[in-house]
C-alpha positions as CSV (number, residue, x, y, z in Angstrom):
1,M,-9.4,-14.4,6.6
2,K,-10.0,-12.0,3.7
3,D,-9.5,-8.3,3.9
4,K,-12.9,-6.8,4.6
5,T,-14.3,-3.4,5.4
6,N,-16.7,-2.8,8.2
7,K,-20.3,-3.8,7.8
8,S,-21.4,-0.5,6.3
9,G,-19.3,-1.4,3.2
10,A,-16.7,1.3,3.6
11,H,-13.8,2.1,5.8
12,S,-15.1,4.9,8.1
13,P,-12.7,7.6,9.3
14,V,-14.8,8.0,12.5
15,F,-12.9,5.1,14.2
16,D,-9.5,6.9,14.3
17,L,-6.9,7.9,16.8
18,A,-7.2,11.4,15.6
19,A,-10.6,11.6,17.3
20,Y,-8.8,11.1,20.7
21,P,-6.0,13.6,21.6
22,D,-4.8,11.4,24.5
23,I,-5.8,8.4,26.6
24,S,-8.0,10.6,28.8
25,E,-10.3,11.1,25.8
26,F,-10.6,7.4,25.3
27,V,-11.4,6.9,29.0
28,A,-14.0,9.7,28.9
29,A,-15.7,8.1,25.9
30,A,-16.0,4.7,27.6
31,G,-19.5,3.4,27.9
32,T,-21.1,6.2,26.0
33,G,-22.6,3.9,23.4
34,R,-21.5,1.9,20.4
35,R,-20.1,3.8,17.4
36,Q,-19.7,0.4,15.6
37,S,-21.4,-3.0,15.8
38,L,-19.5,-5.0,18.4
39,P,-21.6,-8.0,19.5
40,G,-20.0,-9.9,22.3
41,F,-17.6,-7.1,23.3
42,D,-17.6,-5.6,26.8
43,A,-20.2,-2.8,27.1
44,D,-17.7,0.0,27.7
45,Y,-15.9,-0.4,24.3
46,V,-17.4,2.0,21.7
47,D,-15.4,0.9,18.5
48,I,-12.5,-1.4,17.5
49,V,-9.9,1.3,17.9
50,D,-11.1,2.1,21.4
51,Y,-11.0,-1.7,22.2
52,I,-7.4,-2.0,21.0
53,V,-6.1,1.1,22.8
54,R,-8.0,0.8,26.0
55,C,-7.6,-2.9,26.6
56,T,-3.9,-2.4,26.2
57,H,-4.0,0.5,28.6
58,K,-6.0,-1.6,31.2
59,I,-3.5,-4.5,31.0
60,W,-0.2,-2.7,30.8
61,E,-0.8,0.7,32.4
62,E,-3.4,-0.1,35.0
63,G,-2.0,-3.4,36.0
64,G,-5.0,-5.5,35.0
65,I,-2.9,-8.4,33.8
66,G,-5.7,-10.9,34.6
67,L,-7.8,-9.2,31.9
68,I,-5.8,-11.3,29.5
69,Y,-8.1,-14.1,30.4
70,T,-11.2,-12.2,29.1
71,H,-9.4,-10.5,26.2
72,Y,-7.5,-13.4,24.6
73,G,-8.8,-16.7,23.4
74,H,-7.9,-19.7,25.5
75,K,-5.7,-21.1,22.7
76,A,-4.7,-17.8,21.2
77,A,-1.7,-18.1,18.8
78,V,1.0,-15.4,19.3
79,H,3.6,-15.1,16.6
80,T,6.9,-13.3,17.0
81,A,10.1,-13.3,14.9
82,D,11.4,-15.8,17.5
83,G,8.6,-18.3,17.1
84,L,5.0,-19.2,18.0
85,T,3.4,-19.7,21.4
86,Y,-0.1,-20.8,22.3
87,G,-2.5,-20.0,25.1
88,R,-3.4,-17.2,27.5
89,E,-1.1,-18.4,30.3
90,K,2.0,-17.9,28.3
91,M,0.8,-14.3,27.6
92,V,0.2,-13.7,31.3
93,E,3.7,-15.0,32.2
94,D,5.4,-12.8,29.5
95,T,3.4,-9.7,30.6
96,I,4.4,-10.2,34.2
97,Q,8.0,-10.6,33.3
98,R,8.1,-7.5,31.1
99,Q,6.3,-5.4,33.6
100,A,8.7,-6.5,36.4
101,A,11.6,-5.5,34.2
102,F,10.1,-2.0,33.4
103,P,7.6,-1.4,36.2
104,N,7.2,2.3,35.4
105,A,6.8,1.9,31.7
106,H,4.1,3.9,29.8
107,G,2.7,2.9,26.4
108,Y,1.5,5.3,23.8
109,A,-0.6,4.4,20.8
110,D,0.8,5.9,17.6
111,D,-1.8,4.5,15.2
112,V,-4.4,1.7,14.8
113,I,-5.1,0.7,11.2
114,W,-7.9,-1.8,10.9
115,S,-10.2,-3.8,8.6
116,G,-12.9,-6.4,9.1
117,N,-16.4,-6.6,10.6
118,D,-18.2,-8.1,13.5
119,E,-19.1,-11.3,11.7
120,E,-15.7,-12.5,10.4
121,G,-13.6,-10.6,12.9
122,F,-11.4,-7.5,12.9
123,H,-7.8,-7.2,11.9
124,S,-6.0,-4.4,13.7
125,S,-2.4,-3.2,13.3
126,H,-1.5,-1.2,16.5
127,R,1.7,0.8,16.3
128,F,3.0,1.7,19.8
129,V,5.8,3.4,21.7
130,I,6.8,2.2,25.2
131,V,9.0,4.3,27.4
132,G,10.3,2.9,30.7
133,R,13.3,2.5,33.0
134,N,14.9,-0.9,33.5
135,T,14.8,-1.3,37.3
136,G,14.1,-5.1,37.4
137,Y,15.5,-8.3,35.9
138,S,14.7,-8.8,32.3
139,I,15.4,-11.5,29.7
140,Y,18.6,-9.6,29.0
141,G,19.9,-9.8,32.5
142,P,20.2,-7.8,35.7
143,P,18.6,-4.3,35.9
144,T,20.7,-1.6,34.2
145,G,18.8,1.5,35.5
146,R,18.7,2.8,32.0
147,W,15.7,4.3,30.2
148,V,14.6,2.7,27.0
149,T,12.1,3.7,24.2
150,E,10.6,0.6,22.5
151,L,8.9,0.7,19.2
152,G,6.6,-2.0,18.1
153,V,3.4,-3.2,16.3
154,A,0.8,-5.6,17.5
155,H,-1.3,-7.1,14.7
156,C,-4.4,-8.8,16.1
157,V,-7.3,-10.8,14.9
158,V,-10.2,-9.9,17.2
159,K,-13.7,-11.4,17.6
160,E,-16.3,-11.0,20.3
161,N,-13.9,-9.2,22.8
162,R,-11.1,-11.7,22.4
163,I,-7.8,-11.6,20.5
164,V,-7.7,-15.0,18.8
165,E,-4.4,-14.5,17.0
166,E,-1.6,-12.0,17.3
167,W,1.7,-11.1,15.6
168,I,4.1,-9.0,17.7
169,V,7.0,-7.2,16.2
170,R,9.5,-5.1,18.2
171,D,12.7,-3.2,17.5
172,G,14.6,-5.6,19.8
173,L,18.1,-4.5,18.8
174,R,17.3,-0.9,19.8
175,I,16.4,-2.1,23.3
176,V,19.6,-4.1,23.7
177,R,21.7,-1.0,22.7
178,Q,19.8,1.3,25.0
179,L,20.5,-1.1,27.9
180,G,24.2,-0.7,27.2
181,L,24.7,-4.3,26.2
182,N,26.9,-5.8,23.4
183,E,24.4,-7.1,20.9
184,H,26.8,-9.6,19.3
185,E,27.9,-11.2,22.6
186,L,24.3,-11.3,23.8
187,A,23.0,-12.8,20.5
188,R,25.7,-15.5,20.5
189,K,24.8,-16.3,24.2
190,F,21.1,-16.5,23.5
191,A,21.5,-18.6,20.4
192,A,23.8,-21.1,22.1
193,R,21.4,-21.3,25.2
194,E,18.3,-21.8,23.1
195,A,20.0,-24.6,21.1
196,A,21.2,-26.3,24.3
197,L,17.7,-26.2,25.7
198,G,16.2,-27.7,22.6
199,L,14.2,-24.5,21.8
200,K,15.7,-24.4,18.3
201,S,16.2,-27.3,15.9
202,P,19.2,-29.4,16.9
203,R,20.2,-29.9,13.3
204,P,20.0,-28.0,10.1
205,L,16.6,-28.2,8.4
206,P,16.4,-29.0,4.7
207,Q,16.3,-25.7,2.8
208,G,14.9,-25.4,-0.6
209,E,15.5,-22.6,-3.1
210,I,14.0,-19.3,-2.0
211,E,11.1,-18.7,-4.4
212,R,12.0,-15.4,-5.9
213,L,12.9,-16.5,-9.4
214,R,11.2,-19.1,-11.6
215,G,14.1,-21.5,-11.9
216,Q,16.4,-19.8,-14.4
217,L,13.8,-17.3,-15.4
218,P,13.3,-13.8,-13.9
219,P,10.6,-13.1,-11.2
220,E,7.0,-13.1,-12.5
221,E,5.5,-9.8,-13.3
222,Y,2.8,-8.5,-11.0
223,T,-0.7,-9.0,-12.4
224,I,-2.9,-5.9,-12.0
225,R,-6.6,-6.5,-11.4
226,S,-8.5,-3.2,-11.3
227,N,-12.1,-2.1,-11.3
228,G,-11.0,1.4,-12.2
229,E,-10.8,2.6,-8.6
230,F,-7.6,3.3,-6.7
231,D,-6.7,0.3,-4.6
232,P,-4.1,1.0,-1.8
233,A,-3.5,-2.7,-1.1
234,A,-2.8,-3.4,-4.7
235,L,-0.3,-0.6,-4.9
236,V,1.5,-1.9,-1.9
237,R,1.6,-5.5,-3.1
238,R,2.8,-4.4,-6.5
239,N,5.4,-2.1,-5.0
240,I,6.9,-4.8,-2.7
241,H,7.0,-7.4,-5.5
242,E,8.6,-5.1,-8.0
243,I,11.1,-3.3,-5.8
244,W,12.1,-6.0,-3.3
245,N,11.7,-9.2,-5.4
246,G,12.1,-7.7,-8.9
247,R,15.0,-5.4,-7.8
248,L,13.4,-2.5,-9.8
249,L,14.7,0.2,-7.6
250,N,14.0,2.7,-10.4
251,K,10.3,2.5,-9.4
252,I,11.1,4.4,-6.2
253,N,11.4,7.7,-8.1
254,E,8.0,7.0,-9.7
255,R,6.1,6.0,-6.6
256,Y,7.7,7.8,-3.7
257,A,7.7,11.5,-2.8
258,P,11.0,13.3,-3.1
259,N,11.0,14.1,0.6
260,Y,10.0,10.5,1.6
261,L,10.4,10.0,5.4
262,A,11.0,6.4,6.7
263,Y,11.6,5.3,10.2
264,V,13.4,1.9,10.2
265,P,14.8,-0.3,12.9
266,T,17.4,0.7,15.4
267,Q,16.3,4.4,15.5
268,Q,17.3,5.2,12.0
269,T,15.5,7.9,10.0
270,L,15.8,7.9,6.2
271,Y,15.0,11.2,4.4
272,G,14.5,11.3,0.6
273,R,14.6,8.7,-2.1
274,G,18.3,8.4,-2.2
275,D,18.7,7.3,1.4
276,Y,15.8,4.9,1.0
277,K,17.4,3.3,-2.1
278,A,20.7,3.0,-0.2
279,Y,19.0,1.3,2.7
280,I,17.3,-1.3,0.5
281,L,20.6,-1.9,-1.3
282,A,22.4,-2.5,2.0
283,L,19.9,-5.2,3.0
284,L,20.0,-6.9,-0.4
285,A,23.8,-6.8,-0.5
286,A,23.8,-8.8,2.8
287,F,21.1,-11.2,1.7
288,P,21.4,-11.3,-2.2
289,D,18.6,-13.9,-2.6
290,A,16.2,-12.2,-0.3
291,T,12.5,-12.2,-1.0
292,V,9.6,-10.4,0.7
293,L,6.2,-12.1,0.9
294,V,3.1,-10.1,1.9
295,D,1.0,-11.9,4.6
296,H,-1.7,-9.3,5.2
297,I,-2.7,-5.8,4.3
298,C,-5.3,-3.5,5.8
299,W,-5.9,0.2,5.1
300,L,-8.0,3.2,6.1
301,P,-8.7,6.6,4.4
302,N,-6.6,9.4,5.6
303,G,-8.1,12.7,4.4
304,P,-8.7,13.7,0.8
305,D,-7.0,11.3,-1.6
306,G,-4.9,9.8,1.2
307,Y,-4.6,6.4,2.9
308,R,-2.9,4.7,5.8
309,V,-1.8,1.2,5.1
310,A,-0.5,-1.6,7.4
311,T,1.4,-4.5,5.8
312,R,2.5,-7.6,7.6
313,W,5.3,-9.4,5.7
314,T,7.9,-12.0,5.9
315,I,11.4,-11.8,4.6
316,Q,13.6,-14.8,3.7
317,G,17.2,-14.8,2.6
318,T,20.7,-16.2,2.9
319,H,23.4,-14.3,4.6
320,S,25.9,-14.7,1.8
321,G,27.1,-11.1,1.3
322,P,29.1,-8.7,3.4
323,G,27.8,-5.5,4.9
324,I,25.7,-4.2,7.7
325,Y,25.5,-7.6,9.6
326,G,29.2,-8.4,9.3
327,E,31.0,-11.1,7.4
328,P,28.8,-13.6,5.6
329,T,27.7,-16.6,7.7
330,G,25.8,-18.6,5.0
331,K,22.9,-18.8,7.4
332,R,19.3,-18.7,6.2
333,I,17.1,-16.1,7.9
334,R,13.4,-15.6,8.1
335,L,11.9,-12.6,9.9
336,L,8.4,-11.2,10.5
337,G,8.0,-7.5,9.9
338,V,5.3,-4.8,9.7
339,T,5.3,-1.6,7.7
340,H,2.9,1.3,8.1
341,Q,2.8,3.8,5.2
342,H,0.9,7.0,4.3
343,I,-0.1,7.4,0.7
344,Q,-1.0,10.8,-0.7
345,G,-2.0,11.5,-4.3
346,G,-1.0,7.9,-5.3
347,R,2.5,8.2,-3.9
348,F,4.1,7.0,-0.7
349,V,5.0,9.9,1.6
350,K,5.9,8.3,5.0
351,E,6.8,4.9,6.5
352,W,7.3,3.1,9.8
353,T,9.0,-0.3,9.3
354,I,9.7,-2.5,12.3
355,F,11.5,-5.9,12.4
356,D,13.7,-7.4,15.1
357,E,17.4,-7.2,14.2
358,F,18.4,-8.8,17.5
359,I,16.5,-11.9,16.5
360,L,18.2,-11.7,13.1
361,L,21.6,-11.7,14.8
362,K,20.5,-14.8,16.9
363,Q,19.7,-16.6,13.6
364,L,23.1,-15.6,12.2
365,Y,24.9,-16.8,15.3
366,A,22.9,-20.1,15.7
367,P,25.3,-23.0,16.3
368,V,23.9,-25.0,13.5
């Protein structure tokens, strides 16, 4: 599905979380009439942002788990860093289990960045925060009684009131640590159990060369196609290719604000270009052949000369270097991730990046 604007031909700032100070404002606006063409959607939804925020609220906060049957396609594909599942019933089961583990949890919408239209469908990238206390059994074990704050992004393809495909990314390692558990012991345990149950490949898969270089030649240069107008998506694609794949970290000084603020996994906050460079270097040192591939981008205007951009990406690499994930294991990893960024005056000024480091550890500790 191509990146598309809404049917008016331009991204409209009307459909924005800033128009709703809290969930009560969404509830008050329900059923007051369409602000956007939404054929096939339930009558109470006024625009795509309202649909994303309020259907999530209905299912998770109000306990309307069965609404999954009317808000997801019957063979909806749900992608996580751990794999792919199909169908509404699996979504119902997972929702019940998560709510049983954190029955008092509350979810807060941080942002919804979207693109698309009512003919081809909408893409939405919903950044959220969930706060709850672990008073029930979870996939991690018996209740710990501890409070956790979970950060995540749900990237959805929506058409006629139904989510037909979804990519979920959570800061899983942060949850494990907040529960007071040993991430290394737990990751080894999970990896061994999944292999024994046949949930992962029982033997190593053939692994080709990671396509970052062109054989013995350097990475290809990014080709710029421009109609003379500023293109946020093109800037993001070029930036990822040159900095992550081309290792041109000198571009950070050119494209990032001096007081750049980045929120990255496991509750880390990076301030300034120096910290940001050091973080990228630490990841590349652990995975020296790493490459980042852009899977989807959508964006919205954010005030004069500003934009909010959501990028879904995949990173591949081989754990052949020492550093933040311990001694090299030689394991190949592949992770799904999402980054939300603010652009102002042609420069990146703020970022939220989420990928699941606990699943990364499981991949490193896999028995084969």
